[in-house]
C-alpha positions in Angstrom: -21.4 37.2 46.0 -23.9 36.1 43.8 -23.9 34.7 40.4 -26.5 37.8 38.7 -23.2 39.2 39.7 -20.0 37.4 37.7 -21.5 35.9 34.7 -22.0 39.3 33.1 -17.7 39.7 33.8 -17.4 36.6 33.2 -18.7 36.7 29.4 -17.1 39.7 29.0 -13.8 38.6 29.8 -14.6 35.5 27.8 -15.8 37.7 25.1 -12.0 40.1 25.5 -10.2 36.8 25.3 -12.0 35.2 22.8 -11.8 38.3 20.3 -7.7 39.0 21.2 -7.1 35.5 20.5 -9.1 36.2 16.6 -6.7 38.5 15.6 -8.7 40.8 17.6 -7.0 44.4 18.2 -8.3 44.5 22.4 -6.4 49.0 21.7 -9.4 49.6 18.8 -12.1 51.0 20.4 -15.7 49.2 19.8 -17.6 49.7 17.3 -20.4 48.6 19.4 -20.6 49.5 22.9 -22.6 47.2 25.5 -25.6 47.1 27.1 -25.8 47.0 30.9 -28.7 46.1 32.6 -29.0 47.7 35.7 -27.7 43.9 37.4 -24.4 44.0 35.1 -24.2 47.6 36.4 -23.4 46.8 40.1 -21.0 43.6 39.2 -17.3 44.2 40.1 -14.5 43.7 38.2 -13.3 40.6 38.0 -11.0 39.7 41.2 -9.9 36.0 40.5 -5.3 36.7 39.4 -6.0 34.6 36.4 -9.1 36.8 35.3 -7.5 39.9 36.6 -4.4 39.1 34.4 -6.5 38.0 30.8 -8.2 40.8 30.8 -5.2 43.2 31.3 -2.7 41.0 29.1 -1.9 42.0 26.1 -1.5 40.4 22.9 2.1 39.1 23.4 0.8 37.2 26.3 -2.7 36.0 25.3 -0.9 33.1 22.6 -2.3 36.1 19.9 0.2 36.0 17.2 2.8 39.0 17.1 3.1 41.8 14.2 5.4 39.9 12.4 3.6 36.8 12.5 0.4 38.7 11.5 2.0 40.3 8.5 3.0 37.1 7.4 0.6 34.8 7.6 -1.6 37.8 5.9 0.0 37.7 2.4 -0.5 36.1 -0.2 0.3 32.7 -0.8 -0.1 30.9 -4.3 -1.6 27.3 -3.8 1.3 25.0 -4.3 1.4 22.9 -7.8 1.7 18.9 -7.1 5.4 18.0 -8.2 5.2 16.7 -11.9 4.4 12.6 -12.4 7.5 11.1 -12.7 6.9 7.3 -14.7 9.0 4.6 -15.0 10.1 4.4 -18.3 9.4 2.2 -21.1 11.2 -0.6 -22.1 13.6 -0.2 -25.1 12.6 -1.4 -28.5 9.1 -1.5 -27.3 5.7 0.2 -28.4 4.2 3.4 -26.8 0.7 3.2 -26.2 0.7 5.8 -29.4 1.9 3.9 -31.5 -0.3 0.9 -30.5 -3.3 3.2 -31.2 -1.9 4.6 -34.5 -1.5 0.8 -35.5 -5.7 0.0 -34.8 -6.4 3.1 -36.8 -4.7 2.0 -39.6 -5.9 -1.2 -39.5 -9.2 0.3 -39.6 -10.3 -0.6 -36.0 -12.3 2.0 -33.5 -10.2 4.1 -31.9 -12.4 7.0 -31.2 -11.8 9.6 -28.5 -8.5 9.0 -27.2 -6.4 10.1 -24.6 -4.0 10.2 -22.5 -4.3 9.0 -19.0 -0.7 7.7 -18.0 -0.7 10.2 -14.7 -3.1 6.5 -14.0 -0.3 4.7 -13.2 1.0 6.3 -10.5 3.0 9.1 -9.1 6.5 7.6 -9.6 4.7 4.4 -11.1 3.4 3.3 -7.6 -0.4 3.1 -8.8 -0.5 0.3 -11.6 3.1 1.0 -12.1 2.7 1.3 -15.8 4.8 3.4 -17.9 1.9 4.7 -20.0 -1.6 4.6 -20.7 -4.3 5.6 -23.8 -7.3 5.3 -23.4 -9.8 5.4 -26.4 -13.6 4.4 -26.4 -13.8 0.9 -26.3 -9.8 -0.5 -25.3 -7.4 0.7 -22.7 -3.8 -0.1 -23.8 -1.4 0.1 -21.0 2.6 -0.2 -21.2 4.5 -1.7 -18.8 8.5 -1.1 -18.2 8.9 -4.9 -17.8 7.2 -8.1 -18.7 7.3 -9.3 -15.5 5.2 -5.8 -14.9 2.7 -6.9 -17.9 2.6 -10.7 -16.8 1.3 -9.4 -13.6 -1.9 -6.6 -14.5 -2.5 -9.5 -16.9 -2.8 -12.5 -14.8 -4.5 -9.7 -13.0 -7.7 -8.7 -15.6 -7.6 -12.6 -16.6 -10.4 -12.8 -19.2 -10.9 -9.1 -19.9 -7.5 -8.0 -21.0 -4.8 -9.5 -24.2 -0.6 -8.9 -23.3 1.9 -8.9 -25.9 5.7 -7.9 -24.5 5.3 -5.6 -22.1 2.1 -4.1 -23.7 -1.3 -5.1 -21.9 -4.6 -4.4 -23.8 -7.7 -4.2 -21.4 -11.4 -4.4 -22.2 -12.9 -4.0 -18.5 -14.2 -0.8 -18.9 -14.7 -0.8 -22.7 -17.6 -1.7 -24.8 -15.0 -3.0 -27.1 -17.4 -7.0 -28.5 -15.6 -10.5 -27.7 -16.2 -10.8 -31.5 -13.7 -8.3 -32.5 -11.5 -8.1 -29.8 -9.4 -11.3 -31.6 -9.0 -8.6 -34.8 -6.8 -6.0 -31.8 -4.9 -8.6 -30.3 -3.7 -9.7 -33.7 -2.9 -6.6 -34.7 -0.8 -6.3 -31.1 0.5 -9.6 -32.0 2.3 -8.5 -35.2 3.4 -4.9 -34.2 7.4 -4.6 -34.8 
């Protein structure tokens, strides 16, 4: 027996197994009949026990999912939504980030484009560990759950931050001129 006679049978067998494994229905008649050349028509059917078993086996033995599994996997699945972020609570008696922004606004300081970005504090406070974060075009206001965490972050941002209690003002990504920073810091220091 030559490879020329075996090769078409192997290709046909591989295609059948691939279709069965991919969920094709081996009992459904094919819409396109394979073309045969004169060399292919003389090829005998596969003679090895493995090849014969693969061709004659049903979808259950080929590893294809059963009808029940196919029905389950083809049903539409709703996208999973992430669990709600639980941030550590801020300390009682400490100002919220929004209260700090309101105090800046009342003092006539720029707080344009104020947005709550507390989700950046991280799930369960595992990101930066803050309780609240409100960012404006000129400054970022972080509120931490305890003074120790606020001190740690203020030290990490040394030179571009100011801390009072659990509140840290961060100028790292903010274009607040150095000359105006003391005005923001005084308002925070005078708050409560």
